Phi, psi and omega in degrees: 000133180279152179301326182296331183262357180280156177291150181305318181299320179293319179297316179296318179295320176298323176297320178293318178298315178302314180298317180295317180295316179300318178297318180292323178297319177296315180295324179299313178298316179296321180292319177301313180294321177298318176299317179299317178299315180294321178295321177301315181294318179299319180298322178294326184280331184280151175298153181306132177088356183263347188298310183301316179295319179298314180298316180295317181292314187282324191231356185055039177258144173283162177299321179298315179297316178300318179297324178294319176299315180293321178295322177298318179296318180292318186280317189246357184313305182289343186235045184300329180299328182288340181240007187298332183272357179283145172298153184305316180298320179293319179300315180293318180294322178292342180279347182301139179301338181282351179265123182290000000 
């Protein structure tokens, strides 16, 4: 169904849904980067070799996942607006050291 033929209420509701999703996508990117920043700091505070176990115990995250969050913080932290519309998985994958 085209927007032109939809009822005004449906068009307005779709506009609200769009705005909420866009807001959540920005927050998702910010939250991913925020988790990465916190993980970086936790790693600095923990004794050498304890980080992976701590992450697994506290959050049931793999070491690889934790590294992706931290890489996202390092790579995109200052420029979150530029990646805010990316899906969370894409943001994390683009943070991988193998991606130029």
